[in-house]
N, C-alpha and C positions, 0 to 999 in steps of 0.2 A: 343450396347444397346440390340439388339435382342438376343444376345447370353446369356444375363442374364436372360431372360424370355423364355427359351427354353422347356416350358412344353410340355408333350405328347398330342397327338391328343385326347386320350380317357378321358382327363381331361376337354376338352373344354366344355363339356356338364354341368359338375360340376361347372365350373367357370361361365357359363352363368346363371345357377340356382342361384348361390350366388348374382350375379349382380341384378337379378330380385328380390331377397328378399331384398336386400339393397335398391333398388329403392322403393319398396313397404313400407319398413320401413320409408323411407324419407317422402314419401306421407302421411303416417298415422301421422307423427309428425307434418307436415304441417296443417293437418286437426284436430289436437288434438284427434286423435282416437287411443286407446290403446297405450298410450305413453310408458308404462312399457315394453310391449312386443316389441315395435319398438326400444327403447333403447337397449335392451338386444340383438337384432338382430344386430344393429350397432356395439355393443361391441364384438360380436362374430367374426366380421371382423377382429379385431386386434388379434384374437387368431387362425386365419385360418392357416392350415398347408402349404397352398400354398399362402400365404398372398401377396407377391410381384407380382406374376404372376396375381392373381385375382385383385389387385388394379390397376395395368397396364391396364388390360383388361377394367375395369370400366371406367378409365380416358379417354381411346381411343375410347370406344364404347357406353358408356351409353348416353342417351338423357336427363337424369335428372341431372341438374346441381348440386343439392345438394349432390347427390350420388357421383358425381365426387369429390365434396369438401371433403366428408367423406373419400373417398379412398385416397386422398393426406394426410389427417390428419392421416390415419392408416399407410401409408408409413413412415411419420415422426415419430411416437411413436415406431413403430417396429424397425426402423433403429437405432434410439438413444438407445434402449433397447438392441438390439443385436449387437451393433457396434463391440464390442470386438471379437466376434465370426465370423464376416463376413470376407470373403476373401478380399484381396486387390482389385481384379477384380470386386467383388460385390460392394465394396464401390465406386469405380470410376464409375460403371454402374448406380448406384442410382443417383449420381449427374448429370451424362450425360443425364439420361432419364429426369430429372426435367427440365435441360436447354433446351433440344431439344423439350419437350412437350410445354413449354412456347413460344419458337420461332415458332414452327410449328402451333399452335393454337392461334397465336396472334390476329387474326381477329374474334375469337369466341365471340359471343355476351355476354356471361356470364363471364364478365371480372374479378369477384371476384374469379373465380376458378383458373385463371391464376395467380392472385396475391397469392393465397394461394400455389400454387405449386411453385412459385417463392420464397415465404419465406421458404417452406421446402427445396428447393435447397440451400438457403442460409445458413440455419441451418445445413444442411448435410456437406456443404463446410466447415463450422467452426469446426464441429465435427471431420472431418478428416484432419483439417489444419496441425496438427503435423505429420500425417502419410503420406500425400501426398508429393511426391518429387517436387522440384521446377518445373521440366518439366511438371509434371501432373497439377500443378497449372496454369502454363502458357497456357497449352491446354485448361483448362476449361474457363479461363479468355479470350482467344483469341476468343472463341465462343461468350462470352458476348460483347467483344469489337466490333466485326463485327456487332452485333445486335445494339449496342449503336450508331455505326457510320452510320447506316442505310443501310448495305449490304444486309439485309434480308427484307427490306421494312420499311414503316414508322410504321405499326402496331407493328412489332417486335422491332422496335427501342423503342418504349414506354416501352414495357415490359423489354427490356434489361436495360434500365435505372432503372425501378422498381426493377430489380434483384439487382443492385448495391445499391439501397436504402436499400434494405432488408439486404445486406451484412453489410453495415455501421451500421445499427440498431442492428444487431445481434453481431457485433464484439465489440460493446461498452458495458462494463460490466453493465452499468445502465440500458440499455434497452435490454440487451439479455434475452433470454428465458432460463428456468431452463433445465439443462441437467444431473443434478447429478454428476457433475465433480468438480474437486478441483478448488479453486479460482485462483490458480496459472495458470491453464489451460486458463481461460478467460483473465487473464492479459497478458499472453504471446501472444494469438491471437490478443488482442488490440495493443500491442506494435508492433508485426510484421506487422499488417495492416498499422498502422500509419507510420513506418518507410519505407516500401517498396511500399505501395500502395495508400496512401493519398497524400504523397509529390509529388511534380510536376516538370516537366521539363520546362525550359524556352520557352514556345511555344508562339510565337506571334499570336495574334488573326488573323485569316484569312490566316495564313501560315501553311499549314499542312506538316509535316515532312514525309519523307519516312518511310514505315511501319517498317523497322528495327530499327528505332530510336524512334518510338512511343511506349515505353514500358508501362507496366500496371500502369497507374496513373489515378485514378477515376476522379479527378477534371478536369483533361485535356481531358478526354473523354467527360465529361458533357459539357465542353466548346465547344469542336468541335461538339458535337451534336447539341447544341443550335445554334452555328454559322452556321451550315449546313442547318438549316431550317430557318434561320433569314429573309432571302430575301422573301421566300414564306409567312412567317407570316406577314411580314410588307405589302406585295402586296396584299394578299388575305383577305377574310373576316375571322372573328373570330372563325368560325366553322369548319375550315379545321383541319385535323388530325395532321398537323405539329404544331399547337398551342398547342395541348395536349402534344406533344413530348417537345416542348420549355419549357412549364411550368414544366414538369417533371425534365428536365435538370436543370432548375433553382432551383427547390426543392432540388435536389440532392446536388447541390452546397451549398445550404443553410444549408443542413444537415452535410455537411462536415465542413462548417464553425462554426458549434455549437459543433463540436467535442472537447472533453476535451484533448488539446494537451499537452503531457507530455515529449515528446522526442525532444524538440526544442533546447535542449543543451546536448552536449556529448551523442548523440543518441545511439551509439552502446553500451555504458557502461550502459546507463539507462534501456536497455532491460533486463539486468540481475538483476536489482534492482526493486523489486515489492513491493509496499506498502500493505503488507498483512493485515494491520489494517484498511484500507480504507473502508468506508461505500459505497463508490461509488458515493456520492454525490459531485457535483462540489463545490469547494471553491473559485472560482475566480468571483462569482457573486457579483454584487454591487447592494445594495437595497437602493433606495431612496424613502422613504415613500411608495407610492403605485405603483411606477415604478421600475421595475427590468431588468437588462440587464447582458449579460455575456461578458466579455472581450474576444476577439478573439486574441491569442497569438501563432501563428503557428510556428514562428521561421525564422530565416533568409533565409533558403531554399525556402521559399514560396514568397520572395520578387519579384522575376523576373515575375512569372505568375500573381501575384495579383497586383503589384505596376507598374512594369516597362513595361509589354508587351501590354498595352492598353486594357487590360481586363474590367477594370471599365469603361473606356471611351465607349467601346461597350455596356456594360450593361446599362449605362445611356442613350446612344443613342437609343438603342432598346426601353427601356421604353418611352422615349420621342417621338420617332416616332409613336409608338402604341397609346400612350396617345393623340397625336394630331389627329391621324387618326380616333380614335373612340370618339372623344371629344362630339360628339352630342349623343353617346349611353350611357344612364345613367347606364346601367348594367355593363359596361366594368371595371369600377374601382374595382369591387368586383369579378371580373372573377378570375379563378385560375391562369392565367398567370400574371395578374397585381398584384395580392396579392403576389405571389412567387417572382416577380422581386423586389416589394418594401421591402419585408422581407430581401431579399438578400442585397439590397442596405443599409438598416438599419443595418444589421449585419456587413457589411464592414465599416460601420462608426465607429465601436468599435475596429478596429485593433489597436493593441498595442504591446509594447514589442520589441523583438529583431528583428522583421521582418523590422523594421526602423534602419538604421545605426546610428552611434553616431556622428551626425552632427548638433548637437544643436537643434534637432527637426525640421530641414528644410524640410526633405522629408515627415515627418508626417504632417507637415503644409501644403505642397502642395498637399498631398493627401486628406486632409480635405477640402481644397479649391475645389477640383475637386468634392468631394462628395456633398459639398454644392451647387455647380453649378446645380447638377441634382435635388436637393431637393426644390430649391428656388420656381419653378413654383407650388408646391404643396401648398406652404403657402403664396405666395406673388402675388398680393396685398391682404392683409388678408380681407378687407372689401368686395371685390368683391367674393371671395371665401365664405366667411360667408354668404353673401346674396344668393349665388347659393345653399348652403346647406339648407337654409331656404326654398328655392323653390323646394327642392326635390333631389339636387345632393347628392351622397353618401359622408359621412363624413370621411370615412376610410383613404383617401389619406391625408387629413389634419391632422388626428391623427397620421398617420405614419410620416408625416413631423415633428410633435412635438417630437415625440419620437426620431427621428434622431438629431433633435437639443440638446436634453437632453444627447444623447451618446457623441455628439461632445463636449458639454460643460463640461462633466465630465472628458475629456481627456486633456482639454486645460485650461490655465490661462485665466482670463477675459481679459487681453490685447490681447493675441493671438486670442481668440474667436472673439473679436470685429473686428479685422483687416481682418478677413477671407473674409467677404462680400466685404470689400474694395478691395480685390485682384481680385475681379471678374469684369473685365471691361465690359463683356458681359452683365451684369445685369444692368438694368436701375435703379440703387439706389445708391445714393451717401453716404448714411449713413453706419454706421458700423452694425455688426451682432447684437450688443445689442440693438440698434434702431429697427432693424427689430423685434427682440424678443418682445420688448416693444410694438410696434404696434400690433403684432400678439396677445399678452396678453390682450391688451386693447380691441381689437375687440372681443376676446372670452368672456371677462367680459361684454362687452356691450350686446353681444348675450344672455348671462346669465340673464342680467338685464330685457331684453326683453321677456324672455321665462318664462311664468307664470306656466309651468307645474310643478309637484311634482316629476316627474320621473328623473332618472339619465341620462339626454340626452347628446349628443356629447359635447355640451359646457361645461358640468360639468366635463366630462373626460378630455377634452383638458385643462381646467383650472388647474386641479390637475397635469397633466404632465408638463405644463408650469411653475407651481410654484415650482415643483421638479427641473426644469432647472435653475431657478433663485437660488434655494438653492444650487445646484451644483456649480454655479458661485460665489455666495456670501459666502458660507460656505463649501469650497471643503473638501472632506474626507482627502485628502493628504495635511497634515500640511505644508509641504514644498513648496506648490504651492503658487505663488504669487497671492494673492486675491485683489490687488488693482485695482480699476475701473478707466478706462479713463473718461474724462470729459463728453463724450457723454453718457457713461454707467451711470453716476451719473443722468444726466438728464432723461435717459430712465427709471431708477428705480423710480425717482420722478414721472414720468408721470404715470407709472403703479399704484404706491401706491395712488395717488390722485384718479384715476378712482376706485380702489378697495374700498377705503373709501366711495366714492359717492355710490358705488354699495351696500356696507354693510349697509348704511344709508337708502337707498331706500327699501332694504329688510326689515330693522328693522321697518320703518315706515308703511310699507304695512302690517306686521304682528301684528300691535298694536291691531287690533281688531279681530285677528283670535282666534278660540277656541283652538289653540294649536295643530291642526292636520296637518297643511300645511307648517309650518316654516321650514327652512333649519336648519340643525345642529347647526350653529353659534347662533341661537336664543335659544337654549337649556339653561337649568338652569346653571348659572355660578358655583354654588356649586359643580358641578359634575366634573369640571375640576381638582380640587385639592383633593376632597374627595372621588370620586369613583375610586379606585385603587385596583389592585390585593392584596396588602398587607392589605388593610382594611377590607377584607372578610375572613371568616374562612371557606374556601372551596379550593379545589385543584387549584393551580395557573395556570389555562389555558388561562386566559384573554388575555394575550399579543399576543397571535397567531391569534386573531380574528379581529384585528383592520383593516386589509386589505382584508377581505374576502367579497365575494358578500353575499347578504342576503340569496339566496337559499342555497349556500354552508354552510353558518353559521348555518342555520336551520337543515340541514343534519347532522352537527357535533353535535349540541346540542341533537338531537334525538339519536344519537349513544351514547353519553356520558351518557345520562339519562337512556336509556332502556337497552343498553348492558353492559356498565361498572358500572352502579348504582350510578354514581355521581349526586348529586342533584345541578344543575346549573341553576338558574332561568333565563330563556331566555330573559326576559325584562331587567334584570340587565346588562346581557352580551351586549345585543343590545344597550342599553344606553351607555355602556362603549365604544363600537365601534364608535357610533356617536361622542362621546365627544373626543376620540381620533383624530378622523379625523378633528374635529374642532380645537383642539389644535395644530395639525400639521399646519393646514391652517394659523392659527393666528402666529405661529412662523415664516412662510414664510413671512406673512406680516411684521413682525418685522425686518427680514433681509432686506427687500426692504426699509423699512423707514430708517433704520440705514445707508444704503449705500448713502441716500440723505438726511442726517440729518439736513443739513442747510435749507432745504425746508420743510420737513415733520414735524418737531417740531413746527415751527410757524404756519403751517397750522392746526395741532390739537389745538393748543392754540386758533386759531381763530374760529374753529368749536365748541369748548366748550363755549367760550364767546358768540357766536351768540345764542346757545341754552339756556344759563342761562339768556340771555336778554329776549328771547322769553318767557321763563317760568315766569319771573317776570312782564313782560308787559301784558301778557295774563292772570294773576292770577285772578281767579273769573269770567272771562269773556269767556274764550275758553277752549276746552278740551286739556290737556297737554299730553295725552297718547302717541301721536306720538313722540313728543319731548323727553319724558321719555325713550322710547324704543331707540331712536337714541342716548341718553345719555349712556344708557346700553351698546349698541354696541361700542361706542367710548371708554368706560372705559376698555373693554376687549382688543381692539386693543392697547390703550395707555399703559395698564398694561404690555403688552408683549413687547412693545418698550423700555419702560424705564427700566425694570428690567428683568433678567433671573430667571429661576426657580432654587431654591436652591439645590434640590436633596442631602439633607443631609449636605450641606456645607453652609457657609455663603456667598451669592452671592456678587460680586463685582459690582460697575457701569460698564455697558458695555463699552468696549474699544471705540466704535464709539462715544460714548457721552463724554467720557473724552477727546478724541483727537481733537474734533471740537470746534468750537467757541473760538479759541485762542486769539481773539481780545477783549474777554469780560474780564474786569478786576473786575467789582463790582458785587458782588455775586447775589444780587437781580435783576440784569439785565440779568443773564444768562437764556437763552431760557428754559432749562430743569428746572430751578427754577421757572420761570414764569408759565410754564405749571403745574408743580406740586402744586404751591401755589393756582392756580385757582381751582384745583379739591379739594384741602384741605379745601378751604373757602366754596366751595359748600357742601362738606360733613358735615362741621361744621354747616350748616344751619339745619341739621337734628335734632340738639338739640332743635330748636325752635318748639314747640308743633304744632303751627298752620302751619308753613311751612311743618313740618313733615306729618301732616295730608293731606295737599294739593298735595305734590309732591313725598315724599319719600315712595313709595309702598314697600312692602317686596322684590319684584323682584328687583327693583333698589337698595335697600340697600344691597342686596346680592352682586351686582357688586361694590358698594362702599366699602364694607367690604373686598371683594376679593382684590380689587385694593390696599387698605391700607395695607393689609397683604403682598402682594408682594413688594410693594413700601417700607414700613418701613424696611423690612428685608435688603434692599439694601442701602437706603438713610438716615434713621434715626440714628444719632450719629454714623456714620461709624468710624471704627478704623483707625488710621493712617496708611499710606502705600497704598498698591493696586498695580495695573498694572503700568508699566512705560509708558512713553510717546510714542506715535507711530512715533515720528520723527526719521529719519534715522541718523546714527552717523555721516554721512558726511555732513549734514546740519549744518548751523552756530548755534552758542550757543543762538541766539535770538529765534530761532524756539522752542527750548527746553525750554527756560525761560518762553516764552508766554504761552506754553502748560501746564507747571507746575502752572503758575499763574491762568490760566482758571480752571484747575483741582482743585485747592485749593479753588477757589471761589465756584465751584460746590459742593465740599464735606464739606465746612465749614458751609454753610448756615443753614443746618438742624443739625449741630454738637452740642456738649455739651455746648459750650459757645455762641451759637447764638439762633437760633430759635428751636432747638431740644427739649428742655423741654417743650416749649409751644405746639408744635405739639404733643408731647407724651401725654400731658394732654388732648388734644382735642381727641386723639384716644382713650384714656381710657373713657372718657365721652361718646363717640359714641357707645363704646362697651357696656357700662352699659345700654345705651338706647336701643340698640338692644335686650339685654337679658330680659329687663323688659317690654318694650313698644310694642313688637311683640310676644305676647303669642301664642304658637302653631306653629310658623314658624321654623320648625326643620332645614331646610336647612340653613337659615339665622343664627340661633343659632349655628349651627354646624360649619359654617365658623368663626363666632366669637370665640367660645371656642377652636377650633382645629386648626385654622390658624392665626388669628389676634393676639389674646392674647399670644399665644406661641412664635410669632415672637418678641414680645416687650421684653420677658424675656430671650431671647437667649444669649444675650451678658451682661456680668457683668457690664460694664460701663453704659449700659442703665438701669439696674436694680438699680444701685446706686442713680439714680435720680427718678425712679419710686417709690421706697418705701417712698419718701419724699412728694409725691403728696397727696393732700386731696381726689382727685377723686379715687385714688388707695386704699387709706384706706376705703373710703365709699364702694367700691366693696368688699373688704375684710370683713368688718363689715356685709354688706348684706349677704354675704356668710356664715359667722359664726353664725349670730345670727337672721338673717330674715328668712322669709318664702317665699319671692317673688321668689327666685332662685330655689326653690324646683319644680317649674313648668317645669324646664329643664328635658331632658331625663337624664337617670342614666349615659350614657356614656358621655354626655356633662359635667355633674357635675364632673366626674372623671377628665376630661381634665382640667376643670376650677380649681379643687382643686390642681392638678399638677402645673398648672401655677402659682397660688398664693404662693405655697410653693417655687417654683424655685426662685421667686422674692427675697426670703430671702438672696440670694446670694449678694444683694446689702446693707445688714445691715453692720453696722460698725465693729461688731465682732460676735464671735461665740455664746456668751451668749444672745446677741440681737436676733440673728437668731433663736435659740432654744426657746426663749420666745415667739417670733412672731409665730412659729409653735404651741406651747401650746395654745396661745390665740386663734388662728385660728381653731384648731381641738378639743379643750378641751370639749366644750359643746357637740359636736357630740359623742365623746367617752363616755362621761357620759351618754348620752341619750341611747346609744347602751347598756351600762351596766344595765341602769334602766329597759329597756323593756325586757331584757333578763332574769331578775330576777323577772319579774311580774308573779305571780302565775296565772294570767288570761291570759297569752299569748297564750297558746294553743288554747283557745276558739275564739280569735281574730286573730290569726297569719294567717289564710287563707283568710281573707278579702282583696279585692283588694287594699285598701288603706294601710293596714298594709304591704303587700307585697311590694308595691311601696316604702313605706317609708324606710323599710329595705334594699331594693336594692340600693336606692339612698345614704343611709348612707354607705354601704358597698363599693360602687363605690367611694364615696369621701375619704374613707380611703385608698382605692387603689391608687387613684390618688396621695395622700400625700406620700404613700410608693414609688411610682414610682419617686418621686422627691427627693429621699434621696441623701444627699451630706455629706461630711465629717463634715461640720460646722452645719448640721441639724440632724446629725445621732442620737444624744442622745435623742432629743425630739421625734423623729419618733419611735425609739425603745421603748421609754416609752408608746407611743400611742399603739403600737402593743401588748405590755405586758399586758396593761390595758383591752384589748378585747379579750384575748385568750380564757378564759372561755365562755364569750358570743358567741364567734364564734362557739365553740363546741355545745353549747346549741342550737343555730340557726340551725346548720347542722342536729341536731337530730329532730328539729321540722319541718323543710323545706325539709326533705329528698325526698319528692315527688315532689318538686317544683324545676325543673332542672335549671331554670334561676337563682334562689337564690343560689342554690348549686355551680353553676359555678362562681357567683360573690364572694362567700365566698373562693373558691379555688384560684381564681386569686389574690384576696387580700393577702392571705397568701404566694403565689408564689412570688409576687413582693415585699412584705415586707421582706421575707427571703432573696431574691436576694440582696436587698439594704443593709441588716444588718450583714449578716453572716460573712463576712470578718473582721468585726470590733470587734466582740464578744469576751470577755474574757471567760475562761473556764467555770466559773459558769453559765454565760448567755447563752453560747453554749448549755449546758446541759438543760437548760430550754427550749430553742427553739427546740432542737432536740426531746425532750419529747413530746412537744406540736405537732410537726409534725407527730410523730408516732401515737399519739392519733388520730389525724385527719385521717391519713390513715386507721387506724383500724376501725374507726367509719364509714368511707365511705364504707369500704369493708364489714363490718358486716351487713349493711343495704342493701347490694348487690345493691347499686346505680349504675345505668348504664346498669342493665340487660335488654336484648333486647327479646321481646317475638316474636317468629316465627309466632305467629297467628295474628299479626298485618297486616294491609293492606300494600301494597307496599309503599304508600306515608308516612303513619305513620312509617313504618319500617325505611324508609329513613331518617326521622325526628329524630327518636330515635337514630339511628346510629350517626347522626350529633351531638346530645347532648352528647352522650357517648364519641364521639371523642374528644370534646372540654374538657370534664372533665379529660379524661385520659392524654391528652396533658398537662393539668395543673399540675397534679400530676407527670408526668414526668419531667416537668420544675422545680418542687419543688425539686425532688431528685437531679437533676443536679445542682441546686443552693446550695444544701448541700454539694455536692461534692467539690465545689469551696473552702470550707473551708481548705481542705488539700492542695490546690494549691496556694492560696493567703490568707495571714493571717496577719492583721495589728494589732492584739491584742499584749498586753505587757506581756501575760503570759509566764513564763519560766519553769513552773513545768510540765513536760511531763505526770506525773503520773495522774494530774487532767484533762487532755484532754479527750475529748469524742472520742470514736473510731468510726469515721465517716464511715469507711468501713462497719462495722458490722451494722450501722444504714441503709446504703444504701441498703445493701443485704436484710435486714429486709423489707425495703420499696419494693424492688423487688418482695419478696415473696407475699406482699399483691397486688402489681399492675399487675404483669405479667399474672396472671390467667385471668384478665379482658381484656387483649389485644389479640385479634384474628387476624389471618392472613387477615381476611376481613377488620378489622379496619387499618391494616398497608397499606392498599391502598390509604388512606388519606396522601398526601405527607408530609404535616407539621408533622403530628403525626409520621409518619414513620421516618423522619429525626431526630426528637427529641428522639425517642426511640432508634435508632442505635447510636446516639451520646452518649447517656448515657450508653448503653451496651459497646461500644467501650471503653469509657473512663474507666469504673470500671473493665473491663477485663484487660486493659493495666496497670492499677494502682494497682488493688487488685485481681490478678489472684488466689491467695491461698484461698480467700474466695469463689470464685466460684466453687472450687472443693469440698466445703462443702455443696453445695446446695443439697436439696433432689432429688430423680430421677425425679419426676414430673416437678419440677421447672427447673431443669437441662435440660430436654427433651424439655421443652417449649422454653427455650432460644436458644438452638441449632436449633430447627425447625425455628425460626425467623431468625437466621443467614443464614440458607439455603435459605429462602425466599429472604433475603437482598442481597445475593451474586449474585442473578439472577435478581436483580433490573435493570430497565433502567436508573436510576439516578446514574451516576458514583460516585458521592459523598457518597452515601449510601453504594455502592459496596466497595468503598475505606474504610469506616469505618469498614465493615465487615471483610475485608482483615486485617486491623490493629488488629482486636479482634482475629482473628485466629492466627496471628503472635504472639500475647501475649500469647495465651493458649499454643501453641506448644512450643514456646521458654520456657515458665515457666516449662512445663513437661519435656522437654529435659534436662534442666539444673538441675532440681530437681532429676531426676532419674540418671543423671551422678554423682550427689553427693550422690547417695545411698538412696534417699527419695522416697516418694510414688508418688509425682506429682499429677496428675489428678486421680489416683487411678482406681477404678472399671469403671469409665466412659471412660477410654481408652480401656478396654477390651470388652465392649460392655454389653448388658443387654438382658434379655428374654422379648419378646414382649407378648402381651395378648394371641396370638395364640400359644405360645410356640416356637415361632422362634426367634433364636438369632439374635439380631440386631447389626450392626457393631458398633465399638467404634467411638467416635467422631473425632479423628485423622484420622483413616482409611477413615471414610465417607468424610471427607472434602479433604483429599488427591485426592480422585477420583473426587469429585465435581470440585476442583480447576484445575485439569489437563483438565477435560472436558470443563471448561470454556475457558481456555487458548488456547485449540487446535481446538476446534470445534464450539464455539459460538462467537457472536459479543463482541469483547473486545478492548476497547480504548488504545491507547499507554500510556495514562496518568496513567493507572492501572498496567502497568508492573512493575515498581518499588515495589509497595506495594504487588502485587502478589509474586514477587520474595521473598520479606522478609517473607511472609507467607509459601511459598513453601519450602524454604530451611530447616526449622525446622520440617515441616511435613515430608519431605524426611528422615531427620536424625532420626526421631522418628519411621518411619514405612518403613524401607529399604527394608524389604522383600517384602512388599505389592508393593512398587514402582518398584522394579525389575520385579515383575510378571505383573503388569500393562504395563509396557514397553515391555515385551515380547509379551503379548497379542496384543499390538498394532501394533508391527512389524509384527506379524503372519497374521494380518488382511489385510495387503497389498498385493494385487495380482500382481502387477507390481514389478518384480525383482529390477528394478533400484530405485524405490521409496522405497522399503523394505531396500535397502542397504543405502539409503540417511537418511532415519529414524534411523536406527541402528547407524550409525556414529553420527548423531546429538544428539541422547541420550547420547552416550558415551562422546561426547564433553561437554554436559551439566553439568555434574558432575565430569568430568576427565580432564578438561582443566583449564588454567589460575591459576594453583597451587592452586586449591580450597581445602580447609581442612574442618574438621568436626566442626570448631568453628562457634560460632554466633557473633563474634566480628564485629565492623564496617567494617574493611577492607575486610573480608571474605564475608560479605553481599554485598558489591560493587562488588566484582568479580563476585558473583552469579547473580547480577543483569545483568551484561554485558553478562554473559553466557546465560542467559535466553532470553534476547532480540535477540542475534544471533540465538539461537534454534528456536525461534518463527518465525523470518524472513525466516528461512531455510525451516520449515515444515508446517507452517499454510496454505501456498499457495497451497499444494496439499492435506492436510488433509481436509480443508474445502470445501465443495462441493456446486455447484449450478446447 
C-alpha cells in the first residue's frame, strides 16, 4: 500500500498546502461563505497531478471529517475515470488502501467517512472484477472475512460487514452506481457474485468449519458474525457494540435475501446468457392492493443453510430472547437490531421455488410452521397486544406480524394455511390459522371503531394489510390453487364480516351530521366509484399509479407533472380518485369475505335492511331519519359489491358463490338472494311516492339506490340462459349437481323474462324518470342514472324487446323528444340519454319500426337545429348563454344518437346527419370562438361518420367526404386552436387542452374515413364511381398536421391517435405520401422522429411500421425502375443552406442508435427488424459506413472483433437475401435478435 504513494519529500509541503485549502473550502461550505470559490477548490482536487498521494494524505492526517469524505470521493472519481491507464499494481493498491483504511480507522467517531471509503472500495472492487485474478480477489476478501469474523475487533467487524453490504449493493444492476461501462459488464459482475459469493456452504449454526473450508460466502460470513456475538448481545444491554454488529449482519442477510436470484437453474450456462433488454426492475414482485412483497427464490443450493442448518431456529430464538429481555423497554421494538431481525424473518416467510424439494410441499409447510411459531407472539393474543399499543407500545411488531401472515397466505392454499397453527403444539391455541387471522382482524376493526382520529393510524394500516391477506386467501392470484375454505375458515370469515358491517354502520351513523370533512373514504359519494375513472377524463392517463401513494408523495408528483411537464392535472380530482379507489378495493375485500360465508352473510344483510326499513316507517314524522339513511347508504354499497361483480366491459354473471350455495332452496321467492334483492327493490320503489321521497330519499341516498340498481340489473335482470357451471366436484353423486342446478335456476328465473323481470324493469324505468325530473341540479345522481343505470337496461337485446313495450319507457322517450324538462340535464348527460334511447330500438320487431322510432325521437331536434341555423337573427343572439346551452345540448343529443348506430337503425341516423350538414357548417362559422361548441360539433361529426361510413354507397360516400373536407377547411381557415404565447401559464394550459381535444377529434374523423377502404358493406360494384379515400385523407393531413406541434404530441391520447393514423396511411397509401409538399413531408418526418423515441412502446411500434412501409415502398419502386420517394430520399436544403439528410438515411441512423444504445423492449425487435431490413437495402453504403465507424470507436480489441463479427453475421448468415418477402423478413428478425443479444451488452453503458 505504501509503495503506491511513494511521493518525494519535497512534495510534502505542497500536499499539506492542498490539504489546508481543502479543509478551508469545506469549512466555508458549512458556513455558507463563498460557496462558488469553495466548490472550485474542491473540484480542483480531482484534477490534482498528485491526486492519489494527496487524497491518501488527507484521509490519514486531516482532522476535518468532511475533507476526508471529499478525498475519498475524489479517489473514486479519478480511479473510475483513469482505470484503463492504471497499472495492475495501482489498481490492487487502491482497493487495498480502502480496505486497510476502513479496518484501521474503524473506531473513528466520524463513521460516515468510513462508510464512504467502504463504498469507494466496493466500487473499485467491482470496476476491477474482470481484471483481478481469482487469487487477488481471494486476498482482498480474506481481509474482509477476517474483519467480518471479528479478528480485528468489534469495531472493524461492523465496517467489514458494511463493506459487504456495499459490495452486494454495487454488484446489483438495480442499485449500482454509474461507471460509464457496458451493461454486459454489470450483468457479468452480478452473475459472478451470485454464482461464487452469495451461494452458501451447508454450515450448521454454531459449528465453525476449519479456515480452509470456509470459502468466500457472504451469507455464511454474516451468519457466523451474528452467531459469534449472539451470547454477548443476549446477556448484555442494548448499547454494547456487539448489538450494532449483530444488526449489521442481519441487515446484510436481508439484503442478500432481496437479491434478484437468476442463476438458481443451470447456473454455469446462465452466466453466458444476459438479458440485454432488461430494465433492471424485478418482475417477481407480487402486488396485493397496498401490500407488496418479493418472492425469494434462491434455488436448491441454498436449502441446507436456510432450511436444514437450524439458521431459522437460531434467528427466531435470538429475536425471541431479546424480545423477552427488553419487554419492559418501549424503545426496543423500533431499535435497529429488532427491525433488522423482523424484516429478515418476514423475508424468509416468502421463500419459494426450487429451494424446496418436490415432496408435495411438505418441507415448505414445515418451514412455514416454524416461521409462524416465531411470529405468533407478535400478534397473539390480539386483544392484549391492541390494548398495549393503545397505551403506548410500538405498533411496528404487530404490523410486521400482519405482513408475515400476508406472505404466508400468498404462498399456501386456505386449507394448508389454516392447519399451520394447528401443527404448533407449543402455542396455546386450539384453533386454526384462519381463526387467528379472524380474531386479529376483528381486534383491529374494533380498534378502528374506537379510534376517533382522522389520521392514518396503525389500525388503519393493519386493517388494509389484513384485508389483503384475506384477499390472498379467498381470491388467490394462482388460479390453480385450491381456494376452498375449511369449516373453521367459513366461520372465521363470517365473524370478520359481521364486525366489519357493524363498524361501517357505526361510521355511517357517526358521519350523519358531519360537515363532510371528517368521514372516511367509504362515506364519499357513491357516484365516484363508477364515474370517476381515467377513461372519463380528457387528460394524460396517469391516475392509475396514484391509488396506493401517500398524500405527501402524491402532492410531489402532482407538482412535478404540472410545473415541469406542463400537464394540467387537477389535484383535487386525482386525490378523490385515490380515495375512491381505496374505498372500492376495501369494498371488494368485504365482498370476498361475505361470499366465503354466504349462508350467514346474506340473511344478515336482509335482517339489517329490514330493521332499518322498519325504523324509518315507525319513526316517520317523529324522529330524525338521517342516521338510518346513512346506514342504508353504507349497506347498499356493501350489498352491491357482494351480489354483483363489476362488468368491466362484459356482461357480469351471478357470482359463483351465490350460485353454488343454498342448494336446498327450490322455490324461487324463498331464495335468500331473491329475498334480499326484493327487499331493496321494494324500498327503492317507494321513492316513486312523492311524500315518502320527500321524507326519506335524499339525493345522496338516491345515488346509492341508483348505483345499486345499475350494478344489480346488469347481473340479475332477465339474465341470458347458461352461465357458470355448478361448483360440485365430478366425483360427487348426481343429487348434488341436480340440487345445485335447481337452486341456480330458481335464482336466475325469478327476475327473468317470464317471471318478475318485466315488472322490475318497469320500476327501474320509473325510478330513472323520477331522478331525472324530481332532482334538478343533482348532477352526480343524474350522471349515475344516464351513464350507468339506463345503459345497463339496454345492454341486452332480450331486455330491450320488453323495454320498448313499456308505457314508462315511451313516456321517457316522449319527454326527451318533445318536452323541455330534460333540457335541464347537462349536455353530457343528454348525450348518454339519447344514446340509450336509440339503443333500445334493438328491441323493435323489425328494421322499419326501428328506423321510424329513431325518426320520431330525433326528428323535432334536427328540424329545430335547421331552423335556428337559418335564422337571420342568429348572429345577434348566438352568443347569449341560453343560446349556447341550447345548441350544445342539441349537438350532444345528435352525437348520442350517432354513437348508437346499428345496422337496423343506420338509415334513419344517416338521414339525421344529412339533414344537419349545412347547419353544422353554419354553426361552426358562428361559434368559431366558442371552444366548447366547436368541440361538440366536431365530436358529433366524428361519431356520425364512424357509425355510417362502412355502410355508405358511392354517391352517399361522396356527399359525406365532401362535407368532411368542408368542415376541415373551415376549421383551418379560421385558425381555430391557435395558441397565443402571450397568455398566462394557466390560460396557456387551458388553451392547449382545448386545442388538443379539437385536434384529436379531427384525427379521429380522418381515421374513420380510412375505415371505408378496409371494411365496406355497401352494395356498389362500380369502382369508377368510388371516392378516392386516400386522396381525401392526405388532403385532410395537409389541413390538420400544421396544427399539431411536438408540444401537443405530449398528450398521450392525441399522440396515439395521430400515430395510428399516420402509420395506417403510410402502410396503405405510401405512394400518396411521396406526393406531399416539402413542408408537410418534413412535418410528418419530424413527428416520426419524435414518436420513435417515445416511452410508449405502442407508439414506437406504430412508427416502426410506418418506416417499414416507406422504406419497403421505395425499395420495391426503385427496383422496378420507378422514382419511389424521389427527392425526399436525396435530402433537401435547409434554411441555412445546409443539406439535410434524406429520410431513409436519417432513420437508418436513428433506428440503429435506438437498437444499440437506448432503452428498447424485446417487444419492438420484430417491428424494428422489419423496418431496418428495407432501410439497409435502400442505404447499403451508409450502413457499411456506420458499421465501420461503430467498430472503430471500440478501444478494446476483443470488443472490436466481437462487433465486427456480429455485424457480419447480421446480414451474412441464415441465407439472408435482398428480398422483402415474408420468409426473408423472418430470417432477418432472428439475425437481429441474435445480434442485439451479442452486442447491446457491451455497447450500452452505465
